[in-house]
Phi, psi and omega in degrees: 000133181295146179270153178263127180257127179261114181296322184293321183264352180053051182207157176261140172277167184299319175200171185258115175203155181304321182291320179293318178298316181297316180299318181292314187286343177264001179284153182297321183296317179295316180297320177297319180294320178296314179300316181295320181299311183286331175297314179293324179297317180294322177297319180294320178296319178296319180294322177298320178295318178298315181297318180295319179295318179297317180296320179294322178294316180294330180278359178082013180278345178238126180288157178302320178224097183296347181266352190295318187251013180289138179236131179303136177084359181236035176081007181279184182249355181289142179251120182292153177289158178302146184296326183278000181280118181282156180296135179089357180255127183264151177300138178095349178285151179305131180093346180274176183280349187280328187206144176288147180295142178293153177092001178297143186274134175243186181300327183254013180124197182299138179261149176288164176304138183237135176285147179266129175254183181300328183257008180129196183297141177252117182293154178298145177287150179298132177083000181250129179292144173292159180300141178263107189298328183288343185245004184274132174258152184266133173252185181300330185250008179135198185296143175246167178289168177303141181287129179283132180295153179298149180293142176284167184305310183300332182290338182294342181294339184262013181293314181287143180287171178286133175285156175273117183253121175274121186286166177302317181298322183291322180269002171084039181287148169279158176294151176291153177291322175200169186231137169241128183282142179266144178270101181266152358281147182268153183270354185229151167235124181251125183259134181234167159236156184279335187064294168233128006288161180285176183300144178240138188242006174213167187301316184298314181291324180291321176296321177297320178297321178296317179294323178297316180292324177294320176300315181299313185284318187277324184264304182292315183270351181060034175274171181291330187194184170304143190286327188276151173287321177213156171231153182235129180265163176287357173278355180090004178263152171259138182243126183289126173258252175279348175085189186285331195247011181240141179295132180269184177221078187220336180210095194315312183285342187244004183304320187274000183221026183210163168253123180266121182243120181253125172268109187299125179134175177257108186245041176284316184249337183246153177268137177302156177302154184302321182290334176288318177295318180297317180298322178296318178295319178297322179296314180297316179299321178296319179298321177291315183299324184262006172085014177272336179235139180295149180297326180260036182300163175245131181261128181223157171269155183305321182298338182283339185242005175209127181283156175083015178224147175258006176301137011266029183092143186302316185290317179291322180297319178297323179294310184289340178292349177256002180278158175301145175071010176299135181245113182289333182224083178292154179291154180252099184254104183277001180285342182284164178293130185260019182233130175284143177197000000 
C-alpha cells in the first residue's frame, strides 16, 4: 500500500487511508508545523517586499519624498484643501467644514460633535466615543486620534515573538540520570555551536540531532543529560535540552549561573540562517521576559569562558558580538564547579 507523505511534517505515515490522514492532520504537532510554515512564508514575503523596495529606492526609482513635487490636476497625489476653508482655519475646528461645532442643539438637548460626510452630518456610531477636541492632534488630512505615549522600558521585553519550542517528549529524549536545580534568574547566556552534528533544516533531522547529542553526552561522556539548556535548529525551531531551571553541562565555570544555547551546526566559516539566529534571539528574550534570565544579563561565546575551544565558531562569534548585552570580557569566577556533568 502506498505511503502518504506530509510536506509540512517532512515525514511518511505508515500507510495511506482517510482515517490515518485524519488522525495525522488533526494532531497538535501537524497543526504546529502548518502554522509555522505559513508564518515563515509570510515573513519571507514581507522581507522580499522590503528588499525590492530598498533596491528600487537605491536605484533611484523611488523619490526621497514622492509628495514633494506633486501638483493637483497633473497626475500627482496631493489633495487640495476645500475651497471654503479659510487660511489659518484647520479642519475640524468649530465653524469649519470638517466638523459641526460642539453644543449644537438637537431634539433631546445638546448634540456631541459630528463629523461631516458627503451628504451632511454623520451621527456618532453606537458605542463609539465622540472625538475629544482637547486631545486631538492634527494630521495632514485633519484631526488624528490621541497620541499614544511611548512604551516604557519593561514593555520592550515583549517586542520579539514567542519562539516555537519542541519539547523533550516531542524529540524523544530519555529521562535525565539526575537533576540539579538552577538558581534563576541567571546573569549569563553562553552561546555554542555543535560542530557535529551538522546543521539540520527540518524537524525530523533536528530531532535526530538532539538524540545524537544526548547519546554523546549521557552515554559516552557519562553526564546526567544532554549538556545544553536549549538548542536551535536551522529550521527555526528551538529544542528543549535541560530547560530553564536545570544546571547544564556546557561551560564548566558558568554552568551554575548561565543558560547554554547551542546553534546546531558548524559555524566556523558560515553564518547560520537568519531564522536560526532569530529563534535564538527570541529564546533569550523569552527567558528575560519570564524571569529565567536577568534583564542585565551578559552574552558570551563559549570560547570566552573556556580555553582550548573555538566554539561557537568564528563566523557565529562575530555575529553574536554585535547582539545586545554582548560582554567582551566576562569575569573569571573560579568558585564555580569546573566539571561538566
